[in-house]
LOLUMRO-68947 format. One record per residue (C-alpha): residue number from 1; residue in one letter; x, y, z. Coordinates in Angstrom, 1 decimal. Layout:
NUM,a,X,Y,Z $
...
This chain:
1,m,-50.6,-55.8,-28.1 $
2,p,-50.8,-52.1,-26.7 $
3,v,-48.8,-49.6,-29.0 $
4,i,-48.5,-46.5,-26.6 $
5,d,-48.3,-42.9,-28.2 $
6,i,-45.7,-41.2,-25.7 $
7,p,-45.7,-37.5,-25.8 $
8,g,-42.9,-35.6,-27.2 $
9,s,-39.5,-35.3,-25.4 $
10,k,-39.1,-32.7,-22.8 $
11,s,-35.4,-32.2,-23.3 $
12,i,-35.8,-32.2,-27.3 $
13,t,-38.7,-29.6,-27.1 $
14,a,-36.8,-27.4,-24.7 $
15,r,-33.6,-27.4,-26.9 $
16,a,-35.8,-27.1,-30.1 $
17,l,-37.4,-24.0,-28.6 $
18,f,-34.0,-22.3,-27.7 $
19,l,-32.7,-23.3,-31.2 $
20,a,-35.8,-22.0,-33.1 $
21,a,-35.7,-18.7,-31.3 $
22,a,-32.1,-18.1,-32.1 $
23,a,-32.3,-19.3,-35.8 $
24,d,-32.5,-17.2,-38.8 $
25,g,-36.0,-17.7,-40.3 $
26,v,-39.1,-19.5,-39.1 $
27,t,-39.0,-22.9,-37.6 $
28,t,-41.8,-25.5,-37.3 $
29,l,-41.6,-27.9,-34.4 $
30,v,-43.7,-31.1,-35.1 $
31,r,-45.3,-32.9,-32.2 $
32,p,-43.6,-31.0,-29.5 $
33,l,-44.5,-31.9,-25.9 $
34,r,-47.4,-29.8,-24.4 $
35,s,-46.8,-29.9,-20.8 $
36,d,-46.4,-27.6,-17.8 $
37,d,-42.5,-27.1,-18.4 $
38,t,-42.5,-26.6,-22.0 $
39,e,-45.6,-24.4,-21.9 $
40,g,-43.3,-22.3,-19.4 $
41,f,-40.7,-22.3,-21.8 $
42,a,-42.7,-20.9,-24.7 $
43,e,-44.2,-18.3,-22.6 $
44,g,-40.8,-17.3,-21.5 $
45,l,-40.0,-16.7,-25.2 $
46,a,-43.1,-14.6,-25.7 $
47,r,-42.2,-12.6,-22.7 $
48,l,-38.7,-12.0,-24.3 $
49,g,-40.7,-10.8,-27.4 $
50,y,-40.3,-14.0,-29.5 $
51,r,-43.3,-14.9,-31.6 $
52,v,-44.4,-18.3,-30.9 $
53,g,-47.6,-19.7,-32.8 $
54,r,-49.1,-22.7,-31.4 $
55,t,-51.5,-25.2,-32.9 $
56,p,-52.1,-28.8,-31.3 $
57,d,-49.6,-30.5,-33.4 $
58,t,-47.0,-27.9,-34.5 $
59,w,-45.4,-24.8,-33.0 $
60,q,-44.0,-22.1,-35.1 $
61,v,-41.1,-19.7,-33.9 $
62,d,-40.1,-16.7,-35.7 $
63,g,-36.1,-16.8,-34.9 $
64,r,-34.3,-13.8,-33.8 $
65,p,-30.5,-14.3,-34.0 $
66,q,-30.0,-10.6,-32.7 $
67,g,-31.5,-11.9,-29.3 $
68,p,-34.9,-10.8,-27.5 $
69,a,-37.4,-8.4,-29.2 $
70,v,-37.9,-6.3,-26.2 $
71,p,-35.6,-4.1,-24.1 $
72,e,-36.6,-5.4,-20.9 $
73,a,-38.7,-8.3,-19.5 $
74,d,-39.9,-10.3,-16.6 $
75,v,-39.8,-14.1,-16.9 $
76,y,-41.2,-16.6,-14.6 $
77,c,-39.6,-20.0,-15.3 $
78,r,-42.2,-22.1,-13.3 $
79,d,-40.7,-25.5,-12.2 $
80,g,-38.6,-26.0,-15.4 $
81,a,-35.0,-26.5,-15.1 $
82,t,-34.4,-26.2,-18.8 $
83,t,-36.3,-23.0,-18.9 $
84,a,-34.6,-21.7,-15.9 $
85,r,-31.1,-22.4,-17.2 $
86,f,-31.6,-21.9,-21.3 $
87,l,-33.5,-18.7,-21.1 $
88,p,-31.0,-16.4,-19.1 $
89,t,-28.3,-17.9,-21.5 $
90,l,-30.3,-16.9,-24.7 $
91,a,-31.1,-13.5,-23.3 $
92,a,-27.5,-12.9,-22.5 $
93,a,-26.8,-12.9,-26.3 $
94,g,-29.2,-10.0,-26.8 $
95,h,-29.3,-6.2,-25.5 $
96,g,-31.5,-5.2,-22.7 $
97,t,-32.2,-6.1,-19.0 $
98,y,-34.0,-9.3,-18.3 $
99,r,-35.0,-10.5,-14.9 $
100,f,-35.7,-14.3,-14.3 $
101,d,-37.5,-16.1,-11.2 $
102,a,-38.8,-19.6,-10.7 $
103,s,-40.9,-21.7,-8.5 $
104,p,-39.7,-22.3,-4.8 $
105,q,-38.7,-25.8,-6.0 $
106,m,-36.6,-24.5,-8.9 $
107,r,-35.3,-21.7,-6.7 $
108,r,-33.7,-24.6,-4.6 $
109,r,-31.9,-26.1,-7.6 $
110,p,-28.4,-25.1,-8.3 $
111,l,-27.2,-22.9,-11.1 $
112,l,-23.7,-21.6,-10.0 $
113,p,-21.4,-23.5,-12.4 $
114,l,-23.5,-21.8,-15.4 $
115,t,-23.7,-18.4,-14.0 $
116,r,-20.0,-18.5,-13.2 $
117,a,-19.1,-19.5,-16.8 $
118,l,-21.5,-16.7,-18.1 $
119,r,-19.7,-14.2,-16.0 $
120,d,-16.3,-15.5,-17.0 $
121,l,-17.6,-14.7,-20.5 $
122,g,-18.3,-11.0,-19.6 $
123,v,-22.2,-11.4,-18.9 $
124,d,-23.3,-8.9,-16.3 $
125,l,-25.5,-11.3,-14.3 $
126,r,-26.8,-10.5,-10.8 $
127,h,-28.4,-13.3,-8.3 $
128,e,-30.8,-11.3,-6.2 $
129,d,-31.0,-13.4,-3.1 $
130,q,-29.0,-16.5,-2.8 $
131,e,-25.8,-16.6,-4.9 $
132,g,-26.2,-19.4,-7.5 $
133,h,-29.9,-19.6,-7.5 $
134,h,-33.0,-17.8,-8.9 $
135,p,-34.1,-14.9,-9.3 $
136,l,-31.3,-13.3,-11.2 $
137,t,-31.0,-10.4,-13.7 $
138,v,-29.0,-10.4,-16.9 $
139,t,-28.0,-7.0,-18.2 $
140,a,-27.3,-8.2,-21.7 $
141,a,-25.0,-6.5,-24.2 $
142,g,-24.2,-9.5,-26.4 $
143,v,-21.5,-12.0,-25.7 $
144,a,-18.0,-11.9,-27.4 $
145,g,-17.1,-15.7,-26.8 $
146,g,-13.7,-17.1,-26.3 $
147,e,-12.4,-19.6,-23.7 $
148,v,-14.3,-20.8,-20.6 $
149,t,-14.1,-23.7,-18.1 $
150,l,-17.2,-25.4,-16.8 $
151,d,-17.8,-28.0,-14.0 $
152,a,-20.9,-29.9,-15.4 $
153,g,-20.6,-32.7,-12.8 $
154,q,-24.0,-31.7,-11.2 $
155,s,-26.0,-31.3,-14.4 $
156,s,-25.2,-31.7,-18.2 $
157,q,-27.6,-28.7,-18.8 $
158,y,-24.9,-26.2,-18.0 $
159,l,-22.8,-27.5,-20.7 $
160,t,-25.8,-27.7,-23.0 $
161,a,-26.8,-24.1,-22.3 $
162,l,-23.2,-22.8,-23.3 $
163,l,-23.1,-24.8,-26.5 $
164,l,-26.4,-23.4,-27.7 $
165,l,-25.2,-20.1,-26.9 $
166,g,-21.8,-20.6,-28.7 $
167,p,-23.1,-19.8,-32.3 $
168,l,-24.7,-16.6,-31.1 $
169,t,-21.3,-15.3,-29.7 $
170,r,-18.9,-13.2,-31.8 $
171,e,-15.8,-15.3,-31.7 $
172,g,-17.4,-18.7,-30.8 $
173,l,-16.9,-20.7,-27.7 $
174,r,-14.0,-23.2,-26.5 $
175,v,-15.5,-24.8,-23.4 $
176,t,-13.2,-27.0,-21.3 $
177,v,-15.2,-29.4,-18.9 $
178,t,-13.7,-30.4,-15.7 $
179,d,-16.6,-33.1,-14.9 $
180,l,-19.6,-34.2,-16.9 $
181,v,-22.6,-36.1,-16.0 $
182,s,-25.6,-37.5,-18.3 $
183,v,-23.2,-37.4,-21.4 $
184,p,-26.0,-38.6,-23.8 $
185,y,-27.8,-35.3,-23.1 $
186,v,-25.0,-33.4,-24.4 $
187,e,-25.0,-35.8,-27.5 $
188,i,-28.7,-34.7,-28.0 $
189,t,-27.7,-31.1,-28.0 $
190,m,-24.9,-31.6,-30.5 $
191,a,-27.2,-33.5,-32.9 $
192,m,-30.0,-30.9,-32.7 $
193,m,-27.4,-28.0,-33.3 $
194,r,-26.3,-30.0,-36.4 $
195,a,-29.9,-30.2,-37.4 $
196,f,-29.9,-26.3,-37.2 $
197,g,-26.7,-26.0,-39.4 $
198,v,-23.9,-25.9,-36.5 $
199,e,-21.1,-28.5,-36.2 $
200,v,-19.7,-28.6,-32.6 $
201,r,-16.1,-30.3,-32.4 $
202,r,-15.2,-32.3,-29.3 $
203,e,-11.5,-32.6,-28.5 $
204,g,-11.4,-34.6,-25.3 $
205,d,-12.6,-32.3,-22.7 $
206,v,-12.9,-29.5,-24.9 $
207,f,-16.0,-28.5,-26.8 $
208,v,-15.4,-26.1,-29.8 $
209,v,-18.6,-24.2,-31.1 $
210,p,-18.1,-21.9,-34.1 $
211,p,-19.9,-18.3,-34.4 $
212,g,-22.0,-17.8,-37.4 $
213,g,-25.6,-18.5,-35.8 $
214,y,-28.2,-21.0,-36.8 $
215,r,-30.5,-21.8,-39.8 $
216,a,-34.2,-22.3,-39.3 $
217,t,-35.6,-25.7,-40.1 $
218,t,-38.6,-28.1,-39.7 $
219,y,-37.7,-30.3,-36.7 $
220,a,-39.9,-33.3,-35.6 $
221,v,-39.7,-34.0,-31.9 $
222,e,-38.9,-37.6,-30.8 $
223,p,-41.2,-39.1,-28.1 $
224,d,-39.9,-38.8,-24.4 $
225,a,-37.6,-41.9,-23.8 $
226,s,-37.5,-41.2,-19.7 $
227,t,-41.5,-41.2,-20.1 $
228,a,-41.6,-44.4,-22.3 $
229,s,-39.5,-46.1,-19.4 $
230,y,-42.7,-46.4,-17.2 $
231,f,-44.6,-48.2,-20.0 $
232,f,-41.6,-50.5,-20.7 $
233,a,-41.3,-51.4,-16.9 $
234,a,-45.2,-52.2,-17.0 $
235,a,-44.8,-54.8,-19.6 $
236,a,-41.7,-56.3,-17.7 $
237,v,-43.4,-56.6,-14.2 $
238,t,-46.7,-57.7,-15.5 $
239,g,-45.7,-60.1,-18.2 $
240,g,-47.3,-58.2,-20.8 $
241,e,-46.1,-56.6,-24.2 $
242,v,-45.7,-52.9,-25.0 $
243,t,-44.5,-51.1,-28.3 $
244,v,-43.6,-47.5,-28.3 $
245,p,-43.4,-46.2,-31.9 $
246,g,-40.9,-43.3,-32.7 $
247,l,-38.4,-44.6,-30.5 $
248,g,-35.7,-47.1,-32.4 $
249,e,-32.1,-47.6,-33.5 $
250,g,-31.6,-43.9,-34.4 $
251,a,-33.1,-42.4,-31.1 $
252,l,-31.1,-39.4,-29.9 $
253,q,-32.1,-39.9,-26.2 $
254,g,-29.8,-42.1,-24.1 $
255,d,-32.6,-42.8,-21.7 $
256,l,-33.8,-45.5,-24.3 $
257,g,-30.8,-47.4,-22.8 $
258,f,-33.4,-48.1,-19.8 $
259,v,-34.5,-51.2,-22.1 $
260,d,-31.1,-52.7,-21.9 $
261,v,-31.4,-53.0,-18.1 $
262,l,-34.7,-54.7,-18.5 $
263,r,-33.0,-56.9,-20.8 $
264,r,-30.5,-57.9,-18.4 $
265,m,-33.2,-58.5,-15.8 $
266,g,-34.9,-61.1,-18.0 $
267,a,-37.5,-59.2,-20.2 $
268,d,-37.5,-59.8,-24.1 $
269,v,-36.6,-56.5,-25.8 $
270,t,-36.6,-55.6,-29.5 $
271,v,-35.3,-52.3,-30.7 $
272,g,-36.3,-51.8,-34.3 $
273,r,-35.6,-49.1,-36.7 $
274,d,-38.5,-46.9,-35.8 $
275,a,-40.0,-48.6,-32.6 $
276,t,-39.2,-50.3,-29.4 $
277,t,-41.2,-53.4,-27.8 $
278,v,-40.7,-54.9,-24.5 $
279,r,-42.4,-58.1,-23.5 $
280,g,-42.3,-59.4,-20.1 $
281,t,-41.1,-63.2,-19.5 $
282,g,-42.2,-63.8,-16.0 $
283,e,-38.8,-63.4,-14.8 $
284,l,-37.1,-60.3,-13.2 $
285,r,-33.6,-60.9,-12.1 $
286,g,-31.5,-58.9,-9.5 $
287,v,-28.9,-56.4,-11.2 $
288,t,-26.3,-54.1,-10.4 $
289,v,-26.3,-51.3,-12.9 $
290,n,-24.5,-47.9,-13.4 $
291,m,-27.1,-45.3,-14.2 $
292,r,-25.0,-42.2,-14.4 $
293,d,-25.9,-41.7,-17.9 $
294,i,-29.5,-42.5,-17.7 $
295,s,-30.3,-41.3,-14.2 $
296,d,-33.8,-39.9,-14.9 $
297,t,-34.8,-43.7,-15.1 $
298,m,-33.3,-44.5,-11.8 $
299,p,-36.8,-44.2,-10.1 $
300,t,-38.2,-46.4,-12.6 $
301,l,-35.9,-49.2,-11.9 $
302,a,-36.2,-48.5,-8.0 $
303,a,-40.0,-48.8,-8.4 $
304,i,-40.0,-52.4,-10.1 $
305,a,-36.9,-53.6,-8.0 $
306,p,-39.1,-55.3,-5.3 $
307,f,-40.2,-57.9,-7.9 $
308,a,-36.8,-59.0,-8.7 $
309,s,-35.5,-62.2,-7.6 $
310,g,-32.3,-60.8,-6.3 $
311,p,-31.0,-57.5,-4.8 $
312,v,-31.1,-54.4,-7.3 $
313,r,-28.3,-52.0,-6.9 $
314,i,-28.2,-48.7,-8.6 $
315,e,-24.8,-47.0,-8.8 $
316,d,-23.3,-43.7,-9.5 $
317,v,-26.4,-41.5,-9.3 $
318,a,-25.4,-38.8,-6.9 $
319,n,-26.9,-36.3,-9.4 $
320,t,-30.3,-37.4,-8.8 $
321,r,-30.0,-35.8,-5.3 $
322,v,-30.3,-32.4,-7.0 $
323,k,-33.4,-32.9,-9.3 $
324,e,-36.8,-31.9,-8.6 $
325,c,-36.3,-33.4,-5.1 $
326,d,-33.6,-35.7,-3.7 $
327,r,-34.9,-38.5,-5.9 $
328,l,-32.6,-41.2,-4.3 $
329,e,-34.0,-40.5,-0.8 $
330,a,-37.4,-40.2,-2.1 $
331,c,-37.5,-43.6,-3.8 $
332,a,-35.9,-45.2,-0.6 $
333,e,-38.4,-43.4,1.8 $
334,n,-41.6,-44.7,-0.5 $
335,l,-40.0,-48.2,-1.0 $
336,r,-39.9,-48.5,2.9 $
337,r,-43.4,-47.3,3.4 $
338,l,-44.5,-50.4,1.3 $
339,g,-42.4,-52.5,3.5 $
340,v,-39.4,-53.1,1.1 $
341,e,-35.9,-53.4,2.6 $
342,v,-33.7,-50.5,1.1 $
343,a,-30.0,-49.5,2.0 $
344,t,-28.6,-46.2,0.5 $
345,g,-25.3,-44.4,0.2 $
346,p,-24.0,-40.9,-1.3 $
347,d,-24.5,-42.1,-4.8 $
348,w,-26.2,-45.6,-4.6 $
349,i,-29.2,-47.3,-3.6 $
350,e,-29.7,-51.2,-2.9 $
351,i,-33.1,-52.6,-3.2 $
352,r,-33.5,-56.2,-1.6 $
353,p,-36.2,-58.6,-2.7 $
354,t,-39.4,-58.6,-0.4 $
355,a,-40.9,-61.7,1.5 $
356,a,-43.1,-64.0,-0.3 $
357,d,-46.3,-61.7,0.4 $
358,g,-44.4,-58.9,-1.4 $
359,p,-44.8,-55.1,-0.9 $
360,t,-48.1,-53.7,0.7 $
361,g,-49.9,-50.6,-0.5 $
362,a,-49.4,-47.3,1.0 $
363,e,-49.6,-43.6,0.2 $
364,i,-46.7,-42.5,-1.8 $
365,k,-45.0,-39.2,-0.9 $
366,s,-44.5,-37.5,-4.3 $
367,y,-42.2,-34.6,-3.2 $
368,g,-43.9,-32.7,-6.1 $
369,d,-41.8,-34.7,-8.4 $
370,h,-43.5,-36.1,-11.7 $
371,r,-41.0,-39.0,-11.8 $
372,v,-41.7,-40.3,-8.5 $
373,v,-45.4,-40.6,-9.1 $
374,m,-45.1,-42.1,-12.6 $
375,s,-42.6,-44.6,-11.3 $
376,f,-44.7,-45.8,-8.3 $
377,a,-47.6,-46.1,-10.6 $
378,v,-45.7,-49.0,-12.2 $
379,t,-45.4,-50.7,-8.7 $
380,g,-49.2,-50.1,-8.5 $
381,l,-49.8,-52.4,-11.4 $
382,r,-48.6,-55.3,-8.9 $
383,v,-49.4,-53.8,-5.5 $
384,p,-53.1,-53.0,-4.7 $
385,g,-53.7,-50.1,-2.5 $
386,i,-50.9,-47.5,-3.8 $
387,s,-52.2,-43.9,-3.8 $
388,f,-50.5,-40.5,-4.2 $
389,d,-50.4,-37.4,-2.1 $
390,d,-50.1,-35.2,-5.1 $
391,p,-51.1,-37.3,-8.4 $
392,g,-51.4,-34.0,-10.3 $
393,c,-47.4,-33.2,-10.4 $
394,v,-47.4,-35.3,-13.6 $
395,r,-48.6,-32.4,-15.6 $
396,k,-44.7,-31.1,-15.6 $
397,t,-44.1,-33.7,-18.4 $
398,f,-47.2,-35.7,-19.1 $
399,p,-50.7,-34.4,-18.3 $
400,g,-52.5,-37.2,-19.6 $
401,f,-50.4,-39.7,-17.8 $
402,h,-52.9,-41.4,-15.3 $
403,e,-55.5,-41.7,-18.0 $
404,e,-52.9,-43.4,-20.4 $
405,f,-51.7,-45.6,-17.6 $
406,g,-55.0,-46.6,-16.6 $
407,a,-55.9,-47.7,-20.1 $
408,l,-52.7,-49.8,-20.4 $
409,r,-53.4,-51.5,-17.1 $
410,a,-56.9,-52.4,-18.4 $
411,r,-55.0,-53.9,-21.6 $
412,l,-52.2,-55.6,-19.6 $
């Protein structure tokens, strides 16, 4: 029975780096994710003057509650959305002039609700080219705090950034949210803030964050549940069995909920205390599922949908259109390349079962998106002749993906 060692969670590693940098004392992160995104985040912290010591299994960060150690810096955020949204927010709590830029792909992704909220809190923030996008400059003089209203309907990362900032403000923060997507990611943020000594209160649509700062700690990073979805899906479509240790009943990440979708489709799922096992039963039923809260696993489901006995309809995933690429269209386009019948709407995709001969091999267009490549690698377990125009883009979250998946294919 293949036991798969999944790299650390990208979301948790990014939050942990912010919290460690902001906390009073030295924090040790155990088994953080080492990938293009998280290396970019750690490098950004170093540019801001934080000391980050890295060994293969642990990273140590010297916290600076007072903010960056340098009066000015130029930070390149690469492709990382968490880097591009969290680091300017962290820098705003300090004192100095900090310029941020990112890759062309990240420059296209929206920031405006967050930068608007930061400006409402008195932060001097200037977008250089296009309003609401990188590059931007923060002229930081600390943040007083107070009340602010935020639309987090496009990305929960806007709310996470403000919650993480809250304890570094002089008065604390009251954030009123008008719309919110991917709620489980906000719950991850709140649970992690608790581990660093801060309790966030939620009163309906209002999040209340006290001032007073964070305490350093030793923090173990959970395996990435979104990445685990490809291995769970592989078991479901091949009739094999896969166990992922480190993800169980107490898991912080909502994306582990993907296994409930596989269960509804006919797979055998066991969520234990500290591991989850999925076993394919040879049956894969059609399903209609709302994936608003686990939208990063939408491409995983789309990629195995052609093997279901009935239509697979995924709803309420408009926010997948503003990820690394328009994931909804990318999935539709690639499925059509494989000869699969697909219909899409503004926030839904429906995939119909293919004829008896099933999907046929083709080159998958990756759009530079790691999740598109990893998802269609699962399709490739059942469809010979699938290749990728940019297989290397998986380094964003899982540099060793193709090797690990190849080994799994041999065992399944």
